[in-house]
N, C-alpha and C positions, 0 to 999 in steps of 0.2 A: 547686547553689548551693555545695556542699561542695568542690568541685572548684576552681573559683574560688577561695575562702578560701585553701587551700593553695598554689594556685598564688601568690597575693596574698604568702603568707609567704616563701614561696623568690623571690620577685624581690625583698620588702626584704631579706634577708638578703646578694641580688647588690648591691643597691645600696650597703649598709651596708661589702660588700667593697671597691666599687669605690671610696668613698669612702675608704677607708683606702689603697687601691694607686695609686689613680691620680696622676698629676704634672699637676693642675690647682690653681687659684690655692685659698688656705684657703674663700672665702668658697664658689665652686663646691662644692668637698668637701665643707664643711658643708651644703649644699644636699641634695648625695646622701645623706649620712647622715640627716639629717632623714627628706626621703622614705623611706628604708628603712624607719626605725624606723616612722614613721607607718603605711606598708603594713604593721608586721608587726603593730602594734597593734591596727589595723583586722580583718584577718583574726583576730584573737586574740577582738574584741568583737565581733566582727560578729554577730548573731543571725535566722536563718533568718525572711524577710518573714512577715505575717499572711497567712492562705489567704485573704482578702479582696481580698489585693492583687496586680496581676500585675506584680512587678519587669519593669526594665528589662532586654532581653535580647538576643542578638545579632540584628540586625534585617536587613539584605539584604547577605549577603557576597557578596564579588566574589573572583577570583582573582585572582594576583599579576600575570597581563600586563596587570590595567587599573591597575598603578602607573605613574606616568611614570617614565619612567627619567633619572636627570640630566643634560644638556647637557655641562656641568660641573664638574669637584670643588670642592672649598676649604670653605670651612666655609660659604660661603653656596651653595644647590645651584642651579644655572636650571633652571626646571622648562618655558620659554617663552620669547621673544623679549620681553627685559625683565625678567622675572620671576625673581625667584629666593626662596627661604627658608630659614630656619633652624630647626629644631627643639632646642626647648631643654628638655628633660625630656618634660615634661605638657604643653606648649605651644609653637604656631609666630608667627614672625615671619615678616614679608615685606618685599623689596626691590624696589621699582619702579623701572626704571631701564636704560639699556644700562651694562656696566660700564665704558665709557670715560666716562662720564655727568658725573665730576669733581664740584667742590666748587659744594652748590645745584643739582645736576640730576638727582636722584634723591629719593626719599622712603622711608621707614620707614612700615610698616604693623603695628601695637599694638609692645608694647612689655616681653611678657615678664614674669617673675619677678623678684622685686629684686633676687635674688643672679647675673640674669645679662647686668646692664649689661657686665661687661669681656667677654663672648662676641660680645654686638650690635655692640660695639663694634670687637671684631676684625673681625667678620665684615664688617661695612661699609668696614672700611679695607681688605681685603682687594680687598674686589670693584670700589672705587670709586677709592680711594688714601687714602693715609696721612691727609690733613689735609681730606679729601671730605665735609661734612656736608651733610645733608640738606635739600631745599627746604621741607619738612615733616612732622611727624610725625601720621599720618594714625590714627584709632583705630575701630575695628570697635562699641566698648564698651566700659565702664570695670571688668570685674570684675578681681578683684586679680590674676589670672596673665595679665591684656592689657596691666596699667600696672604693673605692681612695678617697674620701671627707668625709668617715664616721667620723673619730674622729672630725675632723673641726666643722662639726656641729653635733656632739652631743654636745660638749662642748660650743658651740656659743651658743645652742638654750638650755645648760640644759637638752638635754633628756636622756629616757633610750632606750637599744636595743635590741630591739626582735629576736632570730634567734633560727632553731631548736639545741638540746641540741648537736647535733653530728656533725653541725655545730662549736659549740665551740670552737677546739682547733685551727682552721684559726683566730678569731678572739680576741683570749686571751694570744697571741704570744707565744703558744706551738710548735704549730706544719706548718709543709708548704702543701701544696700541692700536689702531684706527677706532672711531669714535663709535661708539654703539649707537643702532639704527631702530628710531623709536617711530620708524613708518613701518614696521612688521604687526602693529596694531594687536587689540586682544587683551590688554589689562593693563593694569597700573604698572607691573615689573618693568614692558616697554615702553610705556608710555614717557617714561625718565629716563629712559634707555640714554641719551646723550648728556646728560650729567655722571656718571657714574665715571669712576675713577678706570685711565686709562695707562697710567704713567708708570713707571716700571718701580721696583724693589731692588734692591744693592746689595746681593750677598755672594759678591766675586770672590773672596778669599776662602769661600766652604760650597762652591759652586763648581758641579762636574758635571760631563757627559754619561747618559746611559750607554751600560757597555754594547758594543756592536755587537755583539753574539745575541742579544735580545735579554741574556738574564738581569735578572733586578740585583743589587745588591742589597744582601742581608735579608734575601727573603727564598731561600731556595727551594725549587718548585713551580716558581713563578716566573712568567716573561712577560714583555713589555711588547705594545703592539703600536706601531706609528698612524695614528688615527686623524689625520691632517682636516681641517672643514671648521670647525671650530676657533681653535688657534692652529698657525700654522708646525707648530710643535706638538699638539697633545697627543698624549700616549692612551692608552686602555692596556688594562693589566688581566693577563689568564692565566687559571692556575687547571692543570688538566686534571689533576686528581681525583678535586671533588666539581669540578668543573663549573669552576665560580669564575665570573667575567666581574670584574671592576673597567665599568664603562666611560668612567670620569664625565664627559659635559657631552660624547659623539650621541649619546643615546641618552635618554634618561626617563623618569619615569613621574616624570607632573608635568604640567601645565606652568612653566616656571614661567612666563610670558602674565603670569597673573597673578597678583596677589591672595586672592582667597583661597586658587589652587595651591598654592605655596602652603597656606595656613591649614589647610584639611589635607591635604596629601593622599588626595583619590586617584588610585591606581589606572595606571596609563603605561602605555608604549609612546613614547612622545619624541619627537626629532628634539638636534640640541637648541637650546636655548636661542631664540629667533635674534634678538635682537644686538650679539653682539658673535653670531656667526658668519664667518666675514668671505667666507667661497662655500658657495652652496652646491660645488660640483666635486669636490673632494667631501666634502660632508656627506654626500649620496655614497660614495666609493666605499669613504669608512663604516658607515652601518648597514650596509652589504658583506662586509669585510665581519664586521662583529657577528651580523646574523647566520652567516658559516658556523661558525663556533658551534651552534647548537648549544646555548649552555643550561644548566640546570637551573643554574643561581645566576641572577644580574642586579647589582647593585651598581646605583650613579651617581655623579655628583648630587644630584638635586632629587628628592621623590624615595620612595620607601624601596625596600629592597625585597624583589619578586623573584619570582619561581616555578616549575609545572610548565607542562606542556601548550597550559594557553601562553602563558609567557611568551613561551617559543614562537607559537603561532603570530601571536600580537609582531614579534619581533621579526619575523621572515616576510608578515604585512607589511610592517615598517618600509621595507631593505626594497618589498618590490613597486609599491605605491610612494614613493618618498616622496618626489616631486608634487601629487597631489596633495600629500596628508601631510609636509615637511615645508613646505619652499612658499614663502609668503609672494604672491604675486604683485612685482612693484617695486618689491624691497631693496635699498640700495645697492647690497652686496648679491643680490638675487641677479641685477642688472650689471653691474663691475665689482667683480670679486675683488678683495684689496691681499695680493698677494706681494710675498718676499722680497720681489725684484722689481717691482714700483718703486720709483723713490720715495712716493707720500708713504708710504708704509715703513719706510725706516726712522 
């Protein structure tokens, strides 16, 4: 673990340097600098996890051959027909729709961090046209790194926001998520989980429930799947035609607990980010349900897009050995899941 803390500190210094040198908008440079200071502070403050706890560590590594090569460059990288993604530091957002889809011919999946609205708008304008607005914004869930720019983008584009009904309390201003769990160990991102924002955003005038028939508004050929565990109303998206799975955070492709792993994006199949997963029984069931689809392409909220038989084999192995690979022993929510029916969870 000591090696990871050193690397976290080095990465923090790199982000601070980038904030000082890059020609980016002030908000972007501010976000880079803040993340750099965060990584340095975490490296200095993180203690070795207790001997009775097994921290989340590297799970199922894959070679770079499993990483999808982008079909086209630009700010949004196309990884399958009609599917592009934009990495925004620690999180990804997705654009579903052909490059010539035009106004209201595409959808945005998730909305990144608060400071990333200009980057999302720039990627959308480059891919679909300067004035092209989405038919909808669809959320895999409402954690802070997936809804940071949501209110701004929804208002700017006059777009409806779709999410599972169990996520609505965190999107209509009425409820906060349970606090992050720093006891999962394993790196800087986990160490400071207790201070991550959990409060709700409020997009009530635009908020809608995903259709009960499983269709995805504005994205023909896609369907949504309820994959709870990381969040009560977490959903993933599936396209049968190209066997493409947008997993959200139900399974991810990097070790999100470590700032260093997030920076280098080494490919691996990993359980959901441990510090924000509040029901490990449901998370296990969701991972197994997704593995059953046997996707050709897997993209997630964190990490690089992956494809091919080795990815599928690793996903099946994660599903089989989920408790051993993904669940941190002694973690707060492994012992006491935070479920919506519990008063403290409301």
